C-alpha positions in Angstrom: -9.2 19.0 -14.1 -11.8 18.3 -10.6 -15.0 16.4 -10.6 -16.9 17.0 -7.6 -18.5 13.6 -6.5 -20.2 12.4 -4.5 -16.7 9.5 -2.7 -16.5 7.0 -0.5 -13.3 6.8 2.2 -13.6 3.2 3.8 -11.3 2.6 6.6 -11.3 6.8 7.9 -9.3 5.5 11.4 -6.1 4.2 9.6 -2.9 6.8 9.1 -3.9 7.8 5.4 -6.6 9.0 6.2 -6.7 12.3 7.3 -4.6 13.3 3.7 -6.5 11.6 1.8 -10.4 13.5 3.2 -8.6 16.6 3.2 -7.7 16.6 -0.6 -11.0 15.3 -1.7 -12.0 18.0 0.0 -9.8 20.1 -1.8 -11.2 19.5 -5.0 -14.5 20.4 -4.3 -15.6 16.5 -4.0 -18.8 15.5 -1.0 -16.9 12.7 0.8 -18.7 10.1 2.7 -16.8 8.5 5.2 -17.3 5.1 6.7 -15.7 2.7 9.1 -16.2 -0.6 11.6 -15.7 1.8 14.8 -18.6 4.1 15.8 -18.4 8.0 14.6 -17.2 8.7 18.3 -13.9 6.5 18.4 -12.9 8.2 14.7 -11.6 11.5 14.8 -12.0 11.7 11.7 -15.4 11.2 11.4 -16.2 14.7 11.8 -14.2 15.8 8.4 -16.4 14.0 6.6 -19.8 15.4 5.0 -21.6 12.0 6.0 -20.3 8.9 7.7 -21.2 5.3 9.0 -20.7 2.6 10.6 -19.5 -0.4 8.5 -19.9 -3.8 9.6 -16.5 -6.7 9.6 -15.1 -7.3 6.6 -14.6 -10.8 7.8 -18.8 -11.1 7.2 -18.3 -10.7 3.2 -22.0 -10.8 2.6 -22.7 -8.5 5.2 -20.2 -6.1 4.3 -21.1 -6.5 0.6 -24.8 -5.8 1.6 -23.6 -2.3 3.6 -21.6 -0.9 0.5 -24.0 -1.5 -2.4 -26.3 -0.1 0.1 -24.4 3.0 0.8 -23.1 3.3 -3.1 -27.6 3.9 -3.6 -28.2 5.8 -0.8 -25.2 8.3 -0.6 -25.5 7.9 -4.9 -21.9 6.6 -4.7 -19.4 7.5 -8.0 -16.0 6.7 -6.5 -14.7 4.7 -4.3 -11.4 5.0 -2.5 -10.6 2.2 -0.4 -7.7 2.1 2.3 -6.8 -0.7 4.2 -5.6 -4.1 2.4 -8.3 -5.8 3.6 -11.2 -4.3 1.9 -8.9 -3.8 -1.5 -8.9 -7.8 -1.9 -12.6 -7.9 -1.1 -13.0 -5.2 -3.5 -11.5 -6.7 -5.6 -13.2 -10.3 -5.6 -16.9 -8.5 -5.7 -15.5 -5.7 -7.8 -18.7 -7.0 -10.8 -21.5 -6.0 -8.2 -19.8 -2.9 -6.5 -19.0 -1.1 -10.0 -22.5 -0.6 -11.8 -23.2 2.9 -13.7 -21.2 5.6 -12.8 -19.5 3.7 -8.9 -15.6 3.0 -10.2 -13.7 1.4 -7.0 -10.0 3.5 -7.4 -7.2 0.7 -7.9 -5.7 -0.9 -10.6 -6.9 -3.9 -12.3 -8.0 -6.9 -11.0 -4.9 -9.3 -12.2 -2.7 -6.9 -10.8 -4.5 -6.5 -7.2 -4.0 -10.2 -7.3 -0.4 -10.0 -8.1 0.9 -7.7 -5.9 -1.1 -9.5 -3.0 0.9 -12.7 -3.8 4.1 -11.9 -2.0 5.8 -15.3 -3.5 5.0 -14.5 -7.1 5.5 -10.6 -7.4 9.3 -10.8 -5.7 9.5 -13.4 -8.6 8.1 -11.2 -11.4 9.9 -8.5 -9.9 13.2 -9.8 -10.2 12.7 -10.9 -13.9 11.9 -7.4 -14.9 15.0 -6.0 -13.0 17.0 -9.2 -15.0 15.1 -7.6 -18.2 16.6 -4.0 -17.3 18.8 -3.3 -20.3 20.8 -0.8 -18.4 24.1 -2.1 -16.1 23.9 0.5 -13.5 20.4 0.5 -13.2 19.8 -3.7 -12.7 22.6 -3.5 -9.9 20.2 -1.0 -7.7 17.7 -3.3 -7.0 17.2 -7.0 -6.3 14.8 -9.3 -4.8 14.8 -10.9 -1.0 15.4 -15.1 -2.0 11.9 -16.0 -1.0 11.2 -20.1 -0.3 7.9 -21.4 0.6 7.8 -22.5 4.1 6.8 -25.8 3.8 10.0 -26.8 1.6 12.2 -25.7 3.6 14.2 -27.9 6.3 13.7 -26.5 9.5 16.9 -28.4 11.2 19.3 -26.9 9.0 18.2 -23.3 8.1 20.6 -20.2 8.8 19.4 -17.5 11.0 18.0 -14.8 11.3 15.1 -15.2 9.4 11.8 -14.2 8.7 8.7 -16.1 8.4 5.8 -14.1 6.6 2.3 -15.2 5.1 2.1 -15.4 1.3 -0.6 -12.8 1.6 0.0 -11.1 4.8 -1.0 -7.2 5.3 0.8 -4.9 7.8 2.7 -7.4 9.4 0.0 -9.9 10.7 1.2 -13.2 11.3 4.9 -12.3 10.3 7.8 -13.6 12.2 11.2 -11.9 12.8 13.4 -15.2 13.9 17.0 -14.6 15.4 17.0 -17.6 17.8 16.2 -21.4 17.9 13.7 -20.7 20.5 11.8 -18.2 18.3 11.6 -20.4 15.5 10.1 -23.1 17.5 7.5 -21.0 18.7 6.8 -20.0 15.1 6.4 -23.2 13.8 4.6 -24.3 17.0 2.0 -21.5 15.7 1.4 -21.5 12.9 -1.6 -23.5 11.3 -0.7 -24.1 7.5 3.0 -23.6 6.8 1.8 -23.9 3.4 0.9 -20.6 3.6 3.9 -18.9 4.4 7.3 -18.0 3.0 11.1 -17.8 4.4 13.0 -14.9 4.0 16.9 -14.1 4.7 16.4 -10.8 7.3 18.4 -8.2 6.4 20.0 -4.8 8.0 19.0 -1.9 6.8 16.0 0.9 6.9 12.8 0.5 5.6 12.3 2.2 2.2 8.6 2.8 0.9 8.3 4.7 -2.6 4.8 6.1 -2.9 3.6 5.5 -6.5 1.5 6.9 -8.7 0.7 6.2 -12.4 -1.6 6.8 -15.5 -2.6 4.4 -18.4 -0.3 6.3 -21.0 2.9 5.1 -18.3 3.6 8.6 -16.9 4.9 7.4 -13.6 5.6 9.4 -10.5 7.8 7.6 -7.9 8.6 9.5 -4.2 11.2 7.9 -2.0 11.2 8.1 1.6 13.4 6.9 4.5 11.6 5.3 7.5 13.2 6.2 10.4 10.7 5.8 13.3 7.5 3.1 12.9 4.7 1.6 14.3 4.8 -2.4 14.5 2.4 -2.5 11.8 5.1 -0.7 10.0 3.4 2.8 9.5 5.9 5.7 9.1 6.4 8.3 12.3 9.7 10.2 11.3 10.7 10.1 7.6 13.7 11.4 5.0 12.4 12.2 1.6 15.2 11.8 -1.3 15.5 11.6 -4.5 17.3 8.9 -6.3 16.9 9.5 -9.6 18.2 5.8 -11.3 16.5 4.2 -7.7 13.3 6.1 -9.2 13.7 5.0 -12.6 13.7 1.4 -12.2 10.9 1.6 -9.4 8.3 3.3 -12.6 9.6 0.2 -14.3 8.7 -2.2 -12.0 5.3 -0.3 -12.2 4.9 0.0 -15.5 5.9 -3.6 -16.3 3.3 -4.9 -13.6 0.5 -2.7 -14.9 -0.2 -0.3 -12.1 -2.6 2.5 -12.0 -3.2 5.3 -9.7 -1.3 5.3 -6.3 0.4 2.1 -4.4 3.3 2.0 -2.2 6.2 -0.6 -2.7 8.7 -1.7 0.2 12.4 -1.7 0.1 15.3 -2.3 2.8 18.2 -0.1 2.2 21.0 -2.6 2.3 23.9 -1.5 4.7 26.8 -1.4 3.1 25.9 -2.8 -0.5 23.6 0.2 -0.9 21.4 -1.9 -3.3 17.6 -1.4 -2.8 16.5 -4.8 -1.6 12.1 -4.9 -2.8 9.9 -6.2 0.0 6.4 -5.6 -1.1 3.6 -3.7 -2.9 0.1 -2.6 -1.2 -2.4 -1.9 -3.8 -3.2 1.5 -2.0 -2.4 4.1 -0.6 0.5 4.1 2.1 0.2 5.1 5.6 2.2 8.0 5.1 1.0 9.4 2.3 0.4 12.6 3.9 4.5 12.9 3.7 4.3 13.0 0.0 1.3 15.4 -0.2 3.7 17.5 2.0 6.4 17.7 0.2 5.3 19.0 -2.6 3.6 15.9 -5.0 0.0 15.9 -5.4 -0.7 12.2 -5.2 -4.1 12.0 -4.3 -5.6 14.3 -6.3 -3.0 12.6 -9.2 -4.7 8.7 -8.2 -8.3 10.6 -8.6 -7.3 12.1 -11.8 -6.0 8.5 -13.4 -9.5 7.3 -13.2 -11.0 10.0 -14.8 -8.7 9.2 -17.6 -6.5 11.6 -17.3 -2.5 12.1 -17.7 -0.8 13.1 -14.6 2.5 15.5 -14.6 5.0 13.4 -14.4 8.0 16.0 -13.7 6.8 17.2 -10.3 9.7 17.2 -8.0 9.7 16.2 -4.4 11.1 17.7 -1.9 13.6 16.2 0.4 13.8 16.6 3.8 12.9 14.9 7.6 9.2 15.4 8.3 7.3 14.1 11.4 4.4 12.6 12.1 2.5 13.9 15.5 -0.6 13.2 17.5 -3.4 15.8 18.5 -6.4 15.1 21.0 -9.2 16.7 20.3 -12.9 16.4 22.0 -15.7 14.3 20.3 
């Protein structure tokens, strides 16, 4: 069932914006877009029905004022944040934003708080996996051991390793350390080890899983192997595939975490072992959500349906295969 509404999509210069705007408009919605850059710098500004330049989220008061004014001016009923920093702000200030008919299309407050804390989330996921009764399913997924960096004796660590912020996003502040000189450099640059965790560096390809789950627990999990990625983790060439046992475990995890709508999980598929090692969950559309749409799974319209209280069709199967992204120049 399509609902024609005024929908605000934020950060429309991001990787997922093209697909999100396209599918929202296909469903008959009026789409308002915003970004921190002027319209002339953002190709997707040509695709929305109205565009606004937003202040930086780092100026929380200015951004919140901008958002509330925009909601009133454009009579926004649904908000779709596309990047983590905006998800965080909207989760903190949810009571001020969600007034009248306006709803933010993302998981509940406590769920997002958990998803944004890599240390607590890893422990939670490990508990979920350990609680699986089927030994075959349990053997498919593990978490990567994580240690608070301030508890690590760096004179005795085994390289290679990864240092990353507990609440990091898009690989910002992440250090991949293979040599002692890199470790010394990282420890010099990191101002507060209390905000970091240490993990062993595993070998294998990154697996991104687009998830969509409704209030009744119906869940779709569409995995893809990321063959080429940008430095901040957006897939450029991928292989969409099916692994029914793995997909079932991911949906069990999403269910236990209370995920609503679409999020994306990341794993490393261990070389040789075949084990999927859980990395993190991003509480928003993945940068490669267009690949899932191309595979025939309507994850974006399903996401919107969830926040209208509707039930999704969890029998949809993706069309497996290789997919790639290309860039197209346009005159503004």
